C-alpha positions as CSV (number, residue, x, y, z in Angstrom):
1,M,142.2,-7.8,-22.4
2,R,142.0,-11.2,-20.7
3,W,138.6,-12.6,-20.1
4,Y,138.8,-12.5,-16.3
5,K,139.3,-8.7,-16.4
6,H,135.6,-8.5,-17.3
7,I,134.4,-10.2,-14.2
8,P,134.1,-7.1,-12.0
9,N,132.0,-5.3,-14.7
10,L,129.8,-8.4,-15.0
11,L,129.2,-8.4,-11.2
12,T,128.3,-4.7,-11.4
13,S,125.9,-5.5,-14.3
14,G,124.4,-8.1,-12.1
15,N,123.8,-5.4,-9.5
16,L,122.0,-3.3,-12.2
17,F,120.0,-6.3,-13.4
18,L,118.7,-7.0,-9.9
19,G,117.7,-3.4,-9.6
20,C,115.7,-3.6,-12.8
21,L,114.1,-6.9,-11.6
22,A,113.2,-5.2,-8.2
23,L,111.3,-2.5,-10.1
24,V,109.4,-5.2,-12.0
25,Y,108.5,-7.0,-8.7
26,I,107.3,-3.7,-7.1
27,F,104.7,-3.2,-9.8
28,Y,104.0,-6.9,-10.4
29,D,100.3,-7.8,-10.1
30,H,99.6,-4.3,-8.9
31,I,96.5,-4.1,-6.7
32,T,93.7,-1.6,-6.9
33,V,92.1,-0.5,-3.7
34,E,88.3,-0.3,-3.5
35,V,86.8,1.1,-0.2
36,S,83.4,-0.1,0.9
37,G,82.3,1.3,4.2
38,E,84.8,0.3,6.8
39,S,86.0,-2.7,5.0
40,Y,88.6,-2.9,2.2
41,F,88.4,-5.0,-0.9
42,F,91.4,-6.0,-3.0
43,N,90.7,-7.7,-6.3
44,G,87.3,-8.7,-4.9
45,H,88.7,-10.2,-1.7
46,L,87.9,-8.7,1.7
47,V,90.9,-7.6,3.7
48,W,90.8,-5.9,7.1
49,D,94.1,-4.5,8.1
50,K,96.7,-5.5,5.5
51,L,97.7,-4.0,2.3
52,Y,100.0,-5.7,-0.1
53,L,101.3,-4.0,-3.2
54,G,103.0,-6.0,-5.9
55,K,105.7,-8.3,-4.7
56,M,107.6,-5.8,-2.5
57,P,109.3,-8.3,-0.3
58,L,110.8,-10.1,-3.3
59,A,112.0,-6.7,-4.6
60,A,113.6,-6.0,-1.2
61,W,115.5,-9.3,-1.4
62,M,116.7,-8.3,-4.9
63,V,118.2,-5.1,-3.5
64,L,119.8,-6.9,-0.6
65,L,121.4,-9.4,-3.0
66,A,122.6,-6.5,-5.1
67,A,124.2,-4.9,-2.0
68,I,126.2,-8.1,-1.5
69,I,127.4,-8.0,-5.1
70,D,128.2,-4.3,-4.8
71,F,130.3,-5.1,-1.7
72,F,132.4,-7.7,-3.7
73,D,132.8,-6.1,-7.1
74,G,135.3,-3.5,-6.1
75,A,137.3,-6.1,-4.1
76,V,137.3,-8.5,-7.1
77,A,138.5,-5.7,-9.4
78,R,141.4,-5.0,-7.1
79,L,142.2,-8.7,-6.7
80,L,142.3,-9.2,-10.5
81,N,144.0,-5.9,-11.1
82,A,141.1,-5.0,-13.3
83,T,140.1,-1.6,-11.9
84,S,139.2,1.0,-14.6
85,E,137.4,4.3,-15.0
86,L,134.6,2.4,-16.9
87,G,134.1,0.1,-13.9
88,R,133.9,3.1,-11.6
89,Q,131.3,4.9,-13.7
90,L,129.3,1.7,-14.3
91,D,129.3,1.0,-10.6
92,S,127.8,4.5,-9.8
93,L,125.2,4.1,-12.6
94,A,124.1,0.7,-11.3
95,D,124.0,2.0,-7.8
96,M,121.7,4.9,-8.9
97,I,119.1,2.5,-10.2
98,T,119.3,-0.3,-7.5
99,F,120.0,1.8,-4.5
100,G,118.6,5.2,-5.5
101,L,115.6,4.7,-7.7
102,V,114.3,1.4,-6.4
103,P,114.2,2.5,-2.7
104,G,112.6,5.8,-3.7
105,V,109.8,3.8,-5.4
106,M,109.5,1.6,-2.3
107,L,109.1,4.7,-0.1
108,Y,106.5,6.0,-2.5
109,Q,104.6,2.7,-2.1
110,L,105.0,2.6,1.7
111,L,103.5,6.2,1.8
112,G,100.6,4.8,-0.3
113,V,100.1,2.0,2.2
114,S,100.2,4.5,5.2
115,L,97.9,7.0,3.6
116,F,95.4,4.9,1.6
117,N,92.7,5.4,4.2
118,S,93.5,9.1,4.7
119,T,91.1,11.9,3.7
120,A,94.1,14.0,2.8
121,A,95.3,11.4,0.4
122,F,92.1,11.6,-1.5
123,N,92.1,15.4,-1.5
124,L,95.8,16.0,-2.3
125,G,96.6,12.7,-4.1
126,I,100.1,12.2,-5.5
127,I,101.5,15.3,-3.8
128,L,101.6,13.4,-0.5
129,F,103.7,10.6,-2.1
130,L,106.2,12.7,-4.1
131,P,108.5,13.4,-1.1
132,A,109.7,9.8,-1.4
133,F,111.8,10.8,-4.4
134,L,113.8,13.2,-2.2
135,F,115.7,10.0,-1.3
136,T,116.4,9.3,-5.0
137,I,117.6,12.9,-5.7
138,A,119.9,12.8,-2.6
139,A,121.3,9.4,-3.7
140,A,122.1,10.9,-7.2
141,L,123.9,13.9,-5.6
142,R,125.7,11.6,-3.2
143,L,127.0,9.3,-6.0
144,G,128.0,12.3,-8.1
145,K,130.0,13.9,-5.3
146,F,131.7,10.5,-4.5
147,N,133.0,10.2,-8.1
148,I,134.7,13.6,-8.0
149,D,135.8,13.8,-4.4
150,E,139.4,12.5,-3.9
151,K,138.9,12.8,-0.1
152,Q,136.7,9.7,-0.1
153,R,139.3,7.2,-1.1
154,D,140.0,6.0,2.5
155,R,136.7,7.0,4.1
156,Y,133.2,8.0,3.1
157,L,131.8,11.5,3.7
158,G,128.1,11.0,4.3
159,M,126.1,7.9,4.5
160,P,126.9,5.5,1.5
161,V,123.9,5.1,-0.8
162,P,123.8,1.3,-0.4
163,A,123.5,1.6,3.4
164,A,120.6,4.1,3.0
165,A,119.0,1.7,0.6
166,I,119.3,-1.2,3.0
167,S,117.6,0.9,5.6
168,V,114.6,1.3,3.3
169,V,114.3,-2.3,2.2
170,S,114.6,-3.4,5.8
171,M,111.5,-1.3,6.5
172,V,109.7,-3.0,3.7
173,L,110.6,-6.5,5.0
174,S,109.7,-5.5,8.5
175,V,106.3,-4.4,7.4
176,F,105.5,-7.5,5.4
177,R,106.7,-9.8,8.2
178,Q,104.5,-7.8,10.6
179,E,107.3,-7.4,13.1
180,S,105.9,-6.1,16.3
181,Y,106.2,-2.3,16.9
182,F,108.4,-1.8,13.9
183,S,105.8,-2.6,11.3
184,N,103.5,0.0,12.8
185,W,106.3,2.6,12.7
186,F,107.1,1.9,9.1
187,T,103.5,2.3,8.0
188,N,103.1,5.6,9.9
189,P,103.3,8.6,7.5
190,I,105.0,10.8,10.0
191,Y,107.7,8.3,10.6
192,L,108.2,7.7,6.9
193,Y,108.5,11.5,6.1
194,A,111.0,11.8,9.0
195,A,113.0,8.7,7.7
196,I,113.1,10.2,4.2
197,I,114.4,13.5,5.4
198,L,116.9,11.9,7.8
199,L,118.3,9.4,5.2
200,S,118.5,12.1,2.5
201,Y,120.3,14.5,4.9
202,L,122.8,11.8,6.0
203,M,123.6,10.9,2.4
204,M,124.2,14.6,1.6
205,S,126.2,15.3,4.8
206,R,129.9,15.6,5.1
207,F,130.3,13.5,8.3
208,P,133.1,11.0,8.0
209,V,132.1,7.3,7.8
210,I,134.4,4.3,8.1
211,K,134.8,2.3,4.9
212,L,133.8,-1.3,5.1
213,S,136.4,-3.6,3.5
214,W,137.9,-7.1,3.9
215,N,141.2,-5.4,4.4
216,Y,139.9,-3.4,7.3
217,R,143.3,-2.6,8.7
218,S,144.1,-0.4,5.7
219,Y,141.4,2.1,6.5
220,P,141.2,4.5,9.5
221,G,138.8,3.1,12.2
222,G,138.7,-0.3,10.5
223,K,139.0,-2.2,13.8
224,S,136.2,-0.2,15.4
225,A,134.0,-0.9,12.4
226,L,134.7,-4.7,12.6
227,I,133.8,-4.7,16.4
228,F,130.6,-2.8,15.7
229,I,129.6,-5.1,12.9
230,L,130.2,-8.3,15.0
231,T,128.2,-6.7,17.8
232,A,125.4,-5.9,15.5
233,I,125.3,-9.5,14.2
234,V,125.1,-10.8,17.7
235,M,122.3,-8.4,18.6
236,S,120.4,-9.3,15.4
237,I,120.7,-13.0,16.2
238,F,119.6,-12.5,19.8
239,C,116.6,-10.3,18.8
240,W,115.5,-12.9,16.2
241,W,115.8,-15.7,18.7
242,Q,114.1,-13.9,21.5
243,W,111.4,-11.8,19.7
244,Q,111.5,-12.9,16.0
245,I,112.6,-9.3,15.1
246,I,115.5,-8.6,12.8
247,F,114.7,-6.3,9.9
248,G,113.2,-3.6,12.0
249,L,116.6,-3.2,13.8
250,W,118.6,-2.7,10.7
251,P,117.8,1.0,10.1
252,L,118.6,1.8,13.7
253,L,121.9,-0.2,13.5
254,I,122.9,1.5,10.3
255,I,122.3,5.0,11.7
256,L,124.1,4.0,14.9
257,Y,127.1,2.8,12.8
258,F,127.1,6.1,11.0
259,I,127.2,8.0,14.4
260,V,129.9,5.7,15.9
261,S,132.2,5.8,12.9
262,S,131.9,9.6,12.6
263,F,133.0,10.0,16.2
264,T,135.7,7.5,15.8
265,L,137.2,9.2,12.8
266,K,136.9,12.6,14.3
267,N,138.8,11.5,17.4
268,A,141.4,9.8,15.2
269,T,142.3,13.0,13.3
């Protein structure tokens, strides 16, 4: 085999490496919470209303970078005529870590942030945080179904796991950037539980979703997807320029894309 045939698998391995690195950053310099009256002390420093665990924003950027690599590795494999069953299985295994396990741990940590001052958290402990891994389980089932479902060659059935993962990491970045309104939502346990259930359901659903590809004309609904993405980019730039908000919009835009593409494909059939 020629050396360049290994490039797609190297890209996929980079995806996996970034996922492992993200896990390291999540637990890096982990902070212990000590409650004293109505004030909160972290490593001996008084903090009033902010809770930072590890290097979560850096972990979130690792996942976003991995998502970019994941978008290109398949296209590179087709361009180099280097597609293989090994590459397909490696891609799913890497996605499971980077876009399944890592976002599950992030949701676990976000629930910890939202409940660290809750009496219920002290009484029930870890039980309140475990629903975060419903996301991870749903991602595993979604990836497993994708590998054996021949119907998903020209479209997706259910929300792709990387899209669901981007929704989670955008919540993390919104919280740590303190984006108005959104950061409060993403540290509200009721919202987080609802987001976990919704994203898990969308990954497991059978709703048709337009595939994203450079060769958008080869997939049903590709033009509609391109128009939506360009519109979303313009909206994101405008919201950043006007209100310095961008990451908080991403989960809403991803779910909206899911809805729009489902209706587009249903009307096309």
